[in-house]
VOVO-403069 format. One line per 8 residues: for each residue y, z, x of C-alpha. Coordinates in steps of 0.2 Angstrom, whole numbers. Each point is the difference from the previous one (the first is absolute). Example, Ala and Ser with C-alpha at 12.3 -4.5 7.8 and 13.67 -1.06 7.14 Angstrom:
2
-22,39,62 | 17,-3,6;
//
This chain:
149
-9,-81,81 | 8,12,-13 | -12,13,-6 | 1,-5,-19 | -4,-18,4 | -14,5,11 | -7,11,-14 | 2,-14,-12;
-9,-12,11 | -14,10,7 | -4,12,-14 | 4,-9,-15 | -2,-18,5 | 18,-7,-2 | 2,-18,7 | 15,-10,5;
3,-16,-10 | 12,-12,9 | 4,-9,-17 | 8,16,-6 | 5,7,17 | -6,17,-5 | -16,12,0 | -10,-1,-15;
-14,12,-6 | -17,-6,-5 | -1,-6,-18 | 18,-6,0 | 1,-16,-11 | 0,-16,10 | 18,-6,4 | -5,-17,-8;
0,8,-17 | 17,-2,-7 | 6,16,-8 | -15,10,2 | 0,15,-12 | 10,15,7 | -14,12,-6 | -13,-9,11;
12,3,15 | 3,18,-4 | -18,4,-2 | -4,-8,17 | 14,11,7 | -6,15,-8 | -18,-2,7 | 7,-1,17;
13,14,1 | 14,-7,-10 | 9,8,-14 | -10,2,-16 | 3,-11,-15 | 16,5,-9 | 9,7,15 | 14,-10,9;
-3,-7,17 | -14,-10,9 | 7,-17,-3 | 16,-7,9 | 13,-10,-8 | -9,-16,5 | -16,5,-9 | -9,5,16;
-10,16,3 | 8,14,10 | -12,11,11 | 2,18,-5 | 6,12,13 | -16,10,0 | 7,13,13 | 15,4,-10;
-5,-2,-19 | -12,13,-6 | -4,-12,-15 | -5,-14,12 | -8,12,12 | -12,6,-14 | -10,-16,1 | -4,5,19;
-9,15,-7 | -9,-10,-13 | -5,-12,14 | -6,14,11 | -10,9,-14 | -9,-17,-3 | -6,-1,18 | -18,6,2;
-3,14,11 | 17,8,1 | -2,19,2 | 17,7,4 | 18,-3,1 | 11,13,9 | 18,2,4 | 7,10,14;
19,2,6 | 4,-5,17 | 13,7,12 | 17,-9,-3 | 5,-11,15 | 14,6,11 | 17,-4,-8 | -7,-4,-17;
10,4,-15 | -2,17,-8 | -12,0,-15 | -9,-15,6 | -19,5,2 | -12,-13,7 | -17,0,-8 | -18,-5,6;
-12,-7,-13 | -18,1,5 | -14,-9,-10 | -18,4,3 | -15,-11,-5 | -17,6,-3 | -6,-11,15 | 10,10,12;
15,-12,1 | 17,9,1 | 17,-9,-2 | 17,7,1 | 18,-6,-4 | 16,9,4 | 17,-2,-9 | 16,8,-6;
-9,8,-15 | -16,1,-9 | 1,-17,-8 | 4,-10,16 | -14,9,9 | -12,-5,-13 | 6,-18,1 | -4,-1,18;
-17,9,-2 | -5,-12,-14 | 6,-15,11 | -10,7,14 | -15,1,-11 | 2,-18,-7 | 6,-9,16 | -2,11,15;
7,-12,13 | 17,0,-10 | 2,19,0 | 16,7,9 | 4,18,-3;
//
């Protein structure tokens, strides 16, 4: 499963709808409503990591929602921080650079994100940048069995 789809499902509650052949965020208007107001759709996307109202993107040419690329888009990734801060008991988020793997391109630095909970739980995620490492750590926190760093 792709990282952005796993985050949408397990962190923000997106669900697959066969009738639209796409992933939909919670609060997305029912497909049985003909021509649901675009503003309702944009607000549902904004609450779950999509582009804020007034920005382009978030809905494809067939009117279906597009899952944000949390690991690449800082605007979409911001909602990961909001979700993390809303979790009770979070005490620390740390980033540390890792040694580049042999044969990697110059300038590519892998990072590890470590999230600590007051109950003593520690989760980590690794990625090719801060944002991707944060994505994997948040996914580990939300759905530990899916984590792959």
